[in-house]
PDB file of N, CA, C and O in Angstrom:
ATOM      1  N   MET A   1      52.335  87.521  41.927  1.00  0.00           N
ATOM      2  CA  MET A   1      52.235  87.538  40.743  1.00  0.00           C
ATOM      3  C   MET A   1      53.044  88.784  40.052  1.00  0.00           C
ATOM      4  O   MET A   1      52.804  89.894  40.526  1.00  0.00           O
ATOM      5  N   PRO A   2      53.815  88.713  39.163  1.00  0.00           N
ATOM      6  CA  PRO A   2      54.515  89.691  38.463  1.00  0.00           C
ATOM      7  C   PRO A   2      53.497  90.572  37.759  1.00  0.00           C
ATOM      8  O   PRO A   2      52.578  90.048  37.128  1.00  0.00           O
ATOM      9  N   THR A   3      53.621  91.829  37.839  1.00  0.00           N
ATOM     10  CA  THR A   3      53.004  92.641  36.963  1.00  0.00           C
ATOM     11  C   THR A   3      53.495  92.933  35.849  1.00  0.00           C
ATOM     12  O   THR A   3      54.706  93.091  35.694  1.00  0.00           O
ATOM     13  N   THR A   4      52.507  93.066  34.777  1.00  0.00           N
ATOM     14  CA  THR A   4      52.657  93.001  33.229  1.00  0.00           C
ATOM     15  C   THR A   4      52.893  94.611  33.065  1.00  0.00           C
ATOM     16  O   THR A   4      52.312  95.481  33.714  1.00  0.00           O
ATOM     17  N   ILE A   5      53.811  94.793  32.120  1.00  0.00           N
ATOM     18  CA  ILE A   5      53.702  96.305  31.982  1.00  0.00           C
ATOM     19  C   ILE A   5      53.397  96.391  30.607  1.00  0.00           C
ATOM     20  O   ILE A   5      53.906  95.590  29.823  1.00  0.00           O
ATOM     21  N   TYR A   6      52.492  97.425  30.161  1.00  0.00           N
ATOM     22  CA  TYR A   6      52.136  97.628  28.533  1.00  0.00           C
ATOM     23  C   TYR A   6      52.447  98.929  28.325  1.00  0.00           C
ATOM     24  O   TYR A   6      52.514  99.710  29.274  1.00  0.00           O
ATOM     25  N   MET A   7      52.706  99.367  26.869  1.00  0.00           N
ATOM     26  CA  MET A   7      52.986 100.773  26.380  1.00  0.00           C
ATOM     27  C   MET A   7      51.703 100.941  25.911  1.00  0.00           C
ATOM     28  O   MET A   7      50.846 100.058  25.905  1.00  0.00           O
ATOM     29  N   LEU A   8      51.522 102.425  25.394  1.00  0.00           N
ATOM     30  CA  LEU A   8      50.173 102.745  25.142  1.00  0.00           C
ATOM     31  C   LEU A   8      49.686 102.202  23.702  1.00  0.00           C
ATOM     32  O   LEU A   8      48.506 102.403  23.417  1.00  0.00           O
ATOM     33  N   LYS A   9      50.381 101.632  22.919  1.00  0.00           N
ATOM     34  CA  LYS A   9      49.473 100.732  21.739  1.00  0.00           C
ATOM     35  C   LYS A   9      48.949  99.516  22.343  1.00  0.00           C
ATOM     36  O   LYS A   9      47.948  99.009  21.835  1.00  0.00           O
ATOM     37  N   ASP A  10      49.476  98.999  23.329  1.00  0.00           N
ATOM     38  CA  ASP A  10      49.196  97.827  23.829  1.00  0.00           C
ATOM     39  C   ASP A  10      47.878  98.121  24.614  1.00  0.00           C
ATOM     40  O   ASP A  10      47.004  97.255  24.579  1.00  0.00           O
ATOM     41  N   LEU A  11      47.702  99.055  25.187  1.00  0.00           N
ATOM     42  CA  LEU A  11      46.973  99.094  26.248  1.00  0.00           C
ATOM     43  C   LEU A  11      45.627  99.574  25.239  1.00  0.00           C
ATOM     44  O   LEU A  11      44.491  99.245  25.578  1.00  0.00           O
ATOM     45  N   ALA A  12      45.834 100.272  24.142  1.00  0.00           N
ATOM     46  CA  ALA A  12      44.628 100.482  23.238  1.00  0.00           C
ATOM     47  C   ALA A  12      44.262  99.439  22.882  1.00  0.00           C
ATOM     48  O   ALA A  12      43.045  99.258  22.910  1.00  0.00           O
ATOM     49  N   ARG A  13      45.157  98.311  22.395  1.00  0.00           N
ATOM     50  CA  ARG A  13      44.830  96.837  21.810  1.00  0.00           C
ATOM     51  C   ARG A  13      43.929  96.280  22.897  1.00  0.00           C
ATOM     52  O   ARG A  13      42.728  96.041  22.768  1.00  0.00           O
ATOM     53  N   LEU A  14      44.655  96.107  23.965  1.00  0.00           N
ATOM     54  CA  LEU A  14      43.697  95.421  24.879  1.00  0.00           C
ATOM     55  C   LEU A  14      42.538  95.913  25.631  1.00  0.00           C
ATOM     56  O   LEU A  14      41.966  95.167  26.425  1.00  0.00           O
ATOM     57  N   SER A  15      42.150  97.137  25.430  1.00  0.00           N
ATOM     58  CA  SER A  15      41.012  97.833  26.407  1.00  0.00           C
ATOM     59  C   SER A  15      40.153  98.316  25.271  1.00  0.00           C
ATOM     60  O   SER A  15      39.197  98.941  25.728  1.00  0.00           O
ATOM     61  N   GLY A  16      40.141  98.250  23.804  1.00  0.00           N
ATOM     62  CA  GLY A  16      39.275  98.390  22.784  1.00  0.00           C
ATOM     63  C   GLY A  16      39.414  99.876  22.721  1.00  0.00           C
ATOM     64  O   GLY A  16      38.531 100.362  22.014  1.00  0.00           O
ATOM     65  N   GLN A  17      40.154 100.672  23.179  1.00  0.00           N
ATOM     66  CA  GLN A  17      40.017 102.185  23.487  1.00  0.00           C
ATOM     67  C   GLN A  17      41.063 102.545  22.204  1.00  0.00           C
ATOM     68  O   GLN A  17      41.869 101.708  21.795  1.00  0.00           O
ATOM     69  N   SER A  18      40.931 104.050  21.561  1.00  0.00           N
ATOM     70  CA  SER A  18      41.911 104.338  20.723  1.00  0.00           C
ATOM     71  C   SER A  18      42.972 105.033  21.646  1.00  0.00           C
ATOM     72  O   SER A  18      42.851 105.335  22.833  1.00  0.00           O
ATOM     73  N   VAL A  19      44.102 105.220  20.761  1.00  0.00           N
ATOM     74  CA  VAL A  19      45.522 106.179  21.831  1.00  0.00           C
ATOM     75  C   VAL A  19      44.935 107.369  21.873  1.00  0.00           C
ATOM     76  O   VAL A  19      45.162 107.978  22.919  1.00  0.00           O
ATOM     77  N   HIS A  20      44.217 107.948  21.052  1.00  0.00           N
ATOM     78  CA  HIS A  20      43.612 109.203  21.397  1.00  0.00           C
ATOM     79  C   HIS A  20      42.566 109.314  22.084  1.00  0.00           C
ATOM     80  O   HIS A  20      42.367 110.437  22.548  1.00  0.00           O
ATOM     81  N   THR A  21      41.710 108.400  22.344  1.00  0.00           N
ATOM     82  CA  THR A  21      40.926 108.301  23.567  1.00  0.00           C
ATOM     83  C   THR A  21      41.752 108.162  25.286  1.00  0.00           C
ATOM     84  O   THR A  21      41.441 108.676  26.361  1.00  0.00           O
ATOM     85  N   ILE A  22      42.827 107.282  24.922  1.00  0.00           N
ATOM     86  CA  ILE A  22      43.328 107.169  26.282  1.00  0.00           C
ATOM     87  C   ILE A  22      44.199 108.293  26.617  1.00  0.00           C
ATOM     88  O   ILE A  22      44.432 108.600  27.786  1.00  0.00           O
ATOM     89  N   LYS A  23      44.744 108.987  25.485  1.00  0.00           N
ATOM     90  CA  LYS A  23      45.545 110.164  25.994  1.00  0.00           C
ATOM     91  C   LYS A  23      44.694 111.334  26.345  1.00  0.00           C
ATOM     92  O   LYS A  23      45.140 112.414  26.732  1.00  0.00           O
ATOM     93  N   PHE A  24      43.392 111.032  26.176  1.00  0.00           N
ATOM     94  CA  PHE A  24      42.282 112.457  26.495  1.00  0.00           C
ATOM     95  C   PHE A  24      41.836 111.880  28.031  1.00  0.00           C
ATOM     96  O   PHE A  24      41.644 112.656  28.966  1.00  0.00           O
ATOM     97  N   TYR A  25      41.727 110.697  28.130  1.00  0.00           N
ATOM     98  CA  TYR A  25      41.481 109.999  29.648  1.00  0.00           C
ATOM     99  C   TYR A  25      42.628 110.441  30.645  1.00  0.00           C
ATOM    100  O   TYR A  25      42.489 110.962  31.751  1.00  0.00           O
ATOM    101  N   LEU A  26      43.708 110.130  30.032  1.00  0.00           N
ATOM    102  CA  LEU A  26      45.247 110.927  31.015  1.00  0.00           C
ATOM    103  C   LEU A  26      45.059 112.285  31.458  1.00  0.00           C
ATOM    104  O   LEU A  26      45.267 112.762  32.574  1.00  0.00           O
ATOM    105  N   LYS A  27      44.599 112.869  30.330  1.00  0.00           N
ATOM    106  CA  LYS A  27      44.606 114.296  30.667  1.00  0.00           C
ATOM    107  C   LYS A  27      43.450 114.707  31.641  1.00  0.00           C
ATOM    108  O   LYS A  27      43.574 115.597  32.482  1.00  0.00           O
ATOM    109  N   LEU A  28      42.490 114.083  31.474  1.00  0.00           N
ATOM    110  CA  LEU A  28      41.335 114.010  32.387  1.00  0.00           C
ATOM    111  C   LEU A  28      41.432 113.450  33.794  1.00  0.00           C
ATOM    112  O   LEU A  28      40.591 113.652  34.670  1.00  0.00           O
ATOM    113  N   GLY A  29      42.686 112.630  33.946  1.00  0.00           N
ATOM    114  CA  GLY A  29      43.131 112.403  35.356  1.00  0.00           C
ATOM    115  C   GLY A  29      41.695 110.900  35.324  1.00  0.00           C
ATOM    116  O   GLY A  29      41.282 110.447  36.391  1.00  0.00           O
ATOM    117  N   LEU A  30      41.349 110.554  34.430  1.00  0.00           N
ATOM    118  CA  LEU A  30      40.478 109.144  34.570  1.00  0.00           C
ATOM    119  C   LEU A  30      41.523 108.018  34.818  1.00  0.00           C
ATOM    120  O   LEU A  30      41.126 107.034  35.444  1.00  0.00           O
ATOM    121  N   ILE A  31      42.365 108.041  34.544  1.00  0.00           N
ATOM    122  CA  ILE A  31      43.727 106.963  34.524  1.00  0.00           C
ATOM    123  C   ILE A  31      45.206 107.499  34.237  1.00  0.00           C
ATOM    124  O   ILE A  31      45.389 108.243  33.274  1.00  0.00           O
ATOM    125  N   GLN A  32      46.171 107.154  34.999  1.00  0.00           N
ATOM    126  CA  GLN A  32      47.179 107.377  34.926  1.00  0.00           C
ATOM    127  C   GLN A  32      48.406 106.267  34.675  1.00  0.00           C
ATOM    128  O   GLN A  32      48.229 105.073  34.917  1.00  0.00           O
ATOM    129  N   GLU A  33      49.509 106.728  34.228  1.00  0.00           N
ATOM    130  CA  GLU A  33      50.666 105.960  33.747  1.00  0.00           C
ATOM    131  C   GLU A  33      51.114 105.678  34.869  1.00  0.00           C
ATOM    132  O   GLU A  33      51.127 106.480  35.803  1.00  0.00           O
ATOM    133  N   ILE A  34      51.616 104.298  34.937  1.00  0.00           N
ATOM    134  CA  ILE A  34      52.885 103.937  35.914  1.00  0.00           C
ATOM    135  C   ILE A  34      54.450 104.741  35.600  1.00  0.00           C
ATOM    136  O   ILE A  34      55.276 104.744  36.513  1.00  0.00           O
ATOM    137  N   GLY A  35      54.597 105.034  35.013  1.00  0.00           N
ATOM    138  CA  GLY A  35      56.028 105.622  34.660  1.00  0.00           C
ATOM    139  C   GLY A  35      56.058 105.584  33.272  1.00  0.00           C
ATOM    140  O   GLY A  35      55.248 105.069  32.501  1.00  0.00           O
ATOM    141  N   ARG A  36      57.450 106.404  32.960  1.00  0.00           N
ATOM    142  CA  ARG A  36      57.985 106.683  31.476  1.00  0.00           C
ATOM    143  C   ARG A  36      59.117 106.171  31.463  1.00  0.00           C
ATOM    144  O   ARG A  36      59.767 106.056  32.502  1.00  0.00           O
ATOM    145  N   SER A  37      59.578 105.756  30.249  1.00  0.00           N
ATOM    146  CA  SER A  37      61.060 105.768  29.820  1.00  0.00           C
ATOM    147  C   SER A  37      61.751 106.910  30.001  1.00  0.00           C
ATOM    148  O   SER A  37      61.132 107.904  29.620  1.00  0.00           O
ATOM    149  N   PRO A  38      62.869 107.122  30.470  1.00  0.00           N
ATOM    150  CA  PRO A  38      63.563 108.311  30.725  1.00  0.00           C
ATOM    151  C   PRO A  38      64.155 108.483  29.164  1.00  0.00           C
ATOM    152  O   PRO A  38      64.186 109.658  28.797  1.00  0.00           O
ATOM    153  N   GLU A  39      64.592 107.572  28.264  1.00  0.00           N
ATOM    154  CA  GLU A  39      65.136 107.820  27.059  1.00  0.00           C
ATOM    155  C   GLU A  39      64.278 107.983  26.002  1.00  0.00           C
ATOM    156  O   GLU A  39      64.608 108.705  25.062  1.00  0.00           O
ATOM    157  N   THR A  40      63.139 107.370  26.024  1.00  0.00           N
ATOM    158  CA  THR A  40      62.132 107.647  24.835  1.00  0.00           C
ATOM    159  C   THR A  40      60.797 108.318  25.234  1.00  0.00           C
ATOM    160  O   THR A  40      59.973 108.485  24.334  1.00  0.00           O
ATOM    161  N   ARG A  41      60.516 108.694  26.406  1.00  0.00           N
ATOM    162  CA  ARG A  41      59.490 109.268  27.069  1.00  0.00           C
ATOM    163  C   ARG A  41      58.455 108.417  27.018  1.00  0.00           C
ATOM    164  O   ARG A  41      57.424 108.966  27.406  1.00  0.00           O
ATOM    165  N   PHE A  42      58.270 106.990  26.608  1.00  0.00           N
ATOM    166  CA  PHE A  42      57.270 105.894  26.384  1.00  0.00           C
ATOM    167  C   PHE A  42      56.276 106.022  27.597  1.00  0.00           C
ATOM    168  O   PHE A  42      56.845 106.097  28.686  1.00  0.00           O
ATOM    169  N   ARG A  43      54.995 106.059  27.620  1.00  0.00           N
ATOM    170  CA  ARG A  43      54.473 105.803  28.745  1.00  0.00           C
ATOM    171  C   ARG A  43      54.315 104.483  29.227  1.00  0.00           C
ATOM    172  O   ARG A  43      54.174 103.671  28.312  1.00  0.00           O
ATOM    173  N   TYR A  44      54.293 104.012  30.350  1.00  0.00           N
ATOM    174  CA  TYR A  44      53.863 102.668  30.704  1.00  0.00           C
ATOM    175  C   TYR A  44      52.812 102.591  31.804  1.00  0.00           C
ATOM    176  O   TYR A  44      52.656 103.390  32.726  1.00  0.00           O
ATOM    177  N   PHE A  45      52.054 101.383  31.516  1.00  0.00           N
ATOM    178  CA  PHE A  45      50.587 101.033  32.087  1.00  0.00           C
ATOM    179  C   PHE A  45      50.697  99.633  32.469  1.00  0.00           C
ATOM    180  O   PHE A  45      51.337  98.752  31.895  1.00  0.00           O
ATOM    181  N   ASP A  46      49.915  99.545  33.620  1.00  0.00           N
ATOM    182  CA  ASP A  46      49.859  98.064  34.081  1.00  0.00           C
ATOM    183  C   ASP A  46      48.382  97.130  33.789  1.00  0.00           C
ATOM    184  O   ASP A  46      47.578  97.468  32.920  1.00  0.00           O
ATOM    185  N   ASP A  47      48.239  96.217  34.450  1.00  0.00           N
ATOM    186  CA  ASP A  47      46.843  95.784  34.251  1.00  0.00           C
ATOM    187  C   ASP A  47      45.762  96.236  34.957  1.00  0.00           C
ATOM    188  O   ASP A  47      44.711  95.668  34.660  1.00  0.00           O
ATOM    189  N   SER A  48      45.685  97.166  35.883  1.00  0.00           N
ATOM    190  CA  SER A  48      44.913  98.031  36.634  1.00  0.00           C
ATOM    191  C   SER A  48      44.511  99.089  35.650  1.00  0.00           C
ATOM    192  O   SER A  48      43.419  99.612  35.873  1.00  0.00           O
ATOM    193  N   THR A  49      45.026  99.405  34.851  1.00  0.00           N
ATOM    194  CA  THR A  49      44.764 100.361  33.955  1.00  0.00           C
ATOM    195  C   THR A  49      43.855  99.711  33.118  1.00  0.00           C
ATOM    196  O   THR A  49      42.758 100.214  32.876  1.00  0.00           O
ATOM    197  N   VAL A  50      44.255  98.500  32.592  1.00  0.00           N
ATOM    198  CA  VAL A  50      43.592  97.960  31.230  1.00  0.00           C
ATOM    199  C   VAL A  50      41.841  97.681  31.950  1.00  0.00           C
ATOM    200  O   VAL A  50      40.795  97.840  31.322  1.00  0.00           O
ATOM    201  N   ALA A  51      41.936  97.355  33.021  1.00  0.00           N
ATOM    202  CA  ALA A  51      41.033  96.944  33.772  1.00  0.00           C
ATOM    203  C   ALA A  51      39.782  98.274  33.973  1.00  0.00           C
ATOM    204  O   ALA A  51      38.582  98.322  33.705  1.00  0.00           O
ATOM    205  N   ARG A  52      40.736  99.246  34.566  1.00  0.00           N
ATOM    206  CA  ARG A  52      39.728 100.612  34.640  1.00  0.00           C
ATOM    207  C   ARG A  52      39.427 101.104  33.573  1.00  0.00           C
ATOM    208  O   ARG A  52      38.344 101.689  33.595  1.00  0.00           O
ATOM    209  N   LEU A  53      40.151 101.105  32.279  1.00  0.00           N
ATOM    210  CA  LEU A  53      39.637 101.479  30.688  1.00  0.00           C
ATOM    211  C   LEU A  53      38.093 100.590  30.266  1.00  0.00           C
ATOM    212  O   LEU A  53      37.029 100.985  29.790  1.00  0.00           O
ATOM    213  N   GLN A  54      38.534  99.379  30.656  1.00  0.00           N
ATOM    214  CA  GLN A  54      37.640  98.429  30.213  1.00  0.00           C
ATOM    215  C   GLN A  54      36.012  98.583  30.965  1.00  0.00           C
ATOM    216  O   GLN A  54      34.994  98.000  30.589  1.00  0.00           O
ATOM    217  N   GLN A  55      36.142  99.544  32.115  1.00  0.00           N
ATOM    218  CA  GLN A  55      35.365  99.882  33.065  1.00  0.00           C
ATOM    219  C   GLN A  55      34.230 101.254  32.609  1.00  0.00           C
ATOM    220  O   GLN A  55      33.024 101.474  32.501  1.00  0.00           O
ATOM    221  N   ILE A  56      35.541 101.935  32.447  1.00  0.00           N
ATOM    222  CA  ILE A  56      35.280 103.190  31.709  1.00  0.00           C
ATOM    223  C   ILE A  56      34.486 103.061  30.551  1.00  0.00           C
ATOM    224  O   ILE A  56      33.452 103.722  30.462  1.00  0.00           O
ATOM    225  N   ARG A  57      34.869 102.220  29.566  1.00  0.00           N
ATOM    226  CA  ARG A  57      34.162 101.716  28.286  1.00  0.00           C
ATOM    227  C   ARG A  57      32.765 100.942  28.477  1.00  0.00           C
ATOM    228  O   ARG A  57      31.962 100.926  27.544  1.00  0.00           O
ATOM    229  N   ALA A  58      32.496 100.328  29.644  1.00  0.00           N
ATOM    230  CA  ALA A  58      31.187  99.794  29.500  1.00  0.00           C
ATOM    231  C   ALA A  58      30.180 100.673  30.377  1.00  0.00           C
ATOM    232  O   ALA A  58      28.967 100.464  30.394  1.00  0.00           O
ATOM    233  N   TRP A  59      30.790 101.634  31.068  1.00  0.00           N
ATOM    234  CA  TRP A  59      29.869 102.826  31.970  1.00  0.00           C
ATOM    235  C   TRP A  59      29.419 104.053  30.502  1.00  0.00           C
ATOM    236  O   TRP A  59      28.323 104.601  30.389  1.00  0.00           O
ATOM    237  N   ARG A  60      30.546 104.214  29.589  1.00  0.00           N
ATOM    238  CA  ARG A  60      30.164 104.929  28.517  1.00  0.00           C
ATOM    239  C   ARG A  60      29.341 104.260  27.644  1.00  0.00           C
ATOM    240  O   ARG A  60      28.619 104.962  26.936  1.00  0.00           O
ATOM    241  N   LYS A  61      29.287 103.187  27.540  1.00  0.00           N
ATOM    242  CA  LYS A  61      28.223 102.406  26.746  1.00  0.00           C
ATOM    243  C   LYS A  61      26.754 102.405  27.448  1.00  0.00           C
ATOM    244  O   LYS A  61      25.745 102.104  26.811  1.00  0.00           O
ATOM    245  N   GLN A  62      26.734 102.733  28.678  1.00  0.00           N
ATOM    246  CA  GLN A  62      25.268 102.773  29.473  1.00  0.00           C
ATOM    247  C   GLN A  62      25.293 104.608  29.388  1.00  0.00           C
ATOM    248  O   GLN A  62      24.749 105.225  30.304  1.00  0.00           O
ATOM    249  N   ASP A  63      25.677 105.052  28.719  1.00  0.00           N
ATOM    250  CA  ASP A  63      25.707 106.815  28.434  1.00  0.00           C
ATOM    251  C   ASP A  63      26.233 107.540  29.780  1.00  0.00           C
ATOM    252  O   ASP A  63      26.022 108.724  30.039  1.00  0.00           O
ATOM    253  N   ILE A  64      26.826 106.796  30.451  1.00  0.00           N
ATOM    254  CA  ILE A  64      27.121 107.315  31.951  1.00  0.00           C
ATOM    255  C   ILE A  64      28.096 108.342  31.283  1.00  0.00           C
ATOM    256  O   ILE A  64      28.900 107.819  30.511  1.00  0.00           O
ATOM    257  N   SER A  65      28.200 109.935  31.453  1.00  0.00           N
ATOM    258  CA  SER A  65      28.988 111.162  31.440  1.00  0.00           C
ATOM    259  C   SER A  65      30.454 110.856  32.141  1.00  0.00           C
ATOM    260  O   SER A  65      30.602 110.296  33.227  1.00  0.00           O
ATOM    261  N   LEU A  66      31.488 111.339  31.291  1.00  0.00           N
ATOM    262  CA  LEU A  66      32.993 111.231  32.037  1.00  0.00           C
ATOM    263  C   LEU A  66      32.967 112.336  33.221  1.00  0.00           C
ATOM    264  O   LEU A  66      34.102 112.724  33.498  1.00  0.00           O
ATOM    265  N   ARG A  67      32.214 112.770  33.775  1.00  0.00           N
ATOM    266  CA  ARG A  67      32.111 113.515  34.908  1.00  0.00           C
ATOM    267  C   ARG A  67      31.653 112.706  36.017  1.00  0.00           C
ATOM    268  O   ARG A  67      32.292 112.636  37.066  1.00  0.00           O
ATOM    269  N   GLU A  68      30.665 112.147  35.834  1.00  0.00           N
ATOM    270  CA  GLU A  68      30.183 110.988  36.537  1.00  0.00           C
ATOM    271  C   GLU A  68      31.180 109.926  36.796  1.00  0.00           C
ATOM    272  O   GLU A  68      31.528 109.584  37.927  1.00  0.00           O
ATOM    273  N   ILE A  69      31.636 109.408  35.655  1.00  0.00           N
ATOM    274  CA  ILE A  69      32.604 108.417  35.388  1.00  0.00           C
ATOM    275  C   ILE A  69      33.682 108.737  36.548  1.00  0.00           C
ATOM    276  O   ILE A  69      34.103 107.958  37.403  1.00  0.00           O
ATOM    277  N   HIS A  70      34.083 110.372  36.306  1.00  0.00           N
ATOM    278  CA  HIS A  70      35.382 110.684  37.464  1.00  0.00           C
ATOM    279  C   HIS A  70      34.609 110.546  38.515  1.00  0.00           C
ATOM    280  O   HIS A  70      34.944 109.433  38.919  1.00  0.00           O
ATOM    281  N   GLN A  71      33.773 110.947  39.251  1.00  0.00           N
ATOM    282  CA  GLN A  71      33.030 110.912  40.217  1.00  0.00           C
ATOM    283  C   GLN A  71      33.022 109.292  41.019  1.00  0.00           C
ATOM    284  O   GLN A  71      33.308 109.100  42.201  1.00  0.00           O
ATOM    285  N   LEU A  72      32.620 108.259  40.029  1.00  0.00           N
ATOM    286  CA  LEU A  72      32.585 107.072  40.447  1.00  0.00           C
ATOM    287  C   LEU A  72      33.848 106.465  40.593  1.00  0.00           C
ATOM    288  O   LEU A  72      33.912 105.531  41.392  1.00  0.00           O
ATOM    289  N   LEU A  73      34.892 106.812  39.970  1.00  0.00           N
ATOM    290  CA  LEU A  73      36.315 106.410  40.170  1.00  0.00           C
ATOM    291  C   LEU A  73      36.919 106.813  41.398  1.00  0.00           C
ATOM    292  O   LEU A  73      37.446 105.976  42.131  1.00  0.00           O
ATOM    293  N   GLU A  74      36.876 108.449  41.782  1.00  0.00           N
ATOM    294  CA  GLU A  74      37.044 109.106  42.957  1.00  0.00           C
ATOM    295  C   GLU A  74      36.349 108.152  44.246  1.00  0.00           C
ATOM    296  O   GLU A  74      36.892 107.763  45.280  1.00  0.00           O
ATOM    297  N   ALA A  75      34.993 107.950  43.777  1.00  0.00           N
ATOM    298  CA  ALA A  75      34.469 107.357  44.995  1.00  0.00           C
ATOM    299  C   ALA A  75      35.124 105.937  45.452  1.00  0.00           C
ATOM    300  O   ALA A  75      35.392 105.580  46.600  1.00  0.00           O
ATOM    301  N   ARG A  76      35.278 105.337  44.419  1.00  0.00           N
ATOM    302  CA  ARG A  76      35.972 104.021  44.815  1.00  0.00           C
ATOM    303  C   ARG A  76      37.540 103.831  45.254  1.00  0.00           C
ATOM    304  O   ARG A  76      38.100 102.812  45.657  1.00  0.00           O
ATOM    305  N   ALA A  77      38.146 105.360  45.007  1.00  0.00           N
ATOM    306  CA  ALA A  77      39.570 105.021  45.603  1.00  0.00           C
ATOM    307  C   ALA A  77      39.703 105.129  47.070  1.00  0.00           C
ATOM    308  O   ALA A  77      40.780 104.882  47.612  1.00  0.00           O
TER     309      ALA A  77
END
């Protein structure tokens, strides 16, 4: 099955997170881009990033801290 590639604005729409929040999560290492356009420097993401952001959002709604989320994600890797 082919992988769908998303730009940052698409990722925000699909995950329900703001662009600002996604950039913050990138900085914290909670998510990672799969690549960048050499010409425009746009970041690219895939379906696994959408799923991860949805999981992070669910945990945040349960008042789980970002530090704990980072640990949960590391344990899954």
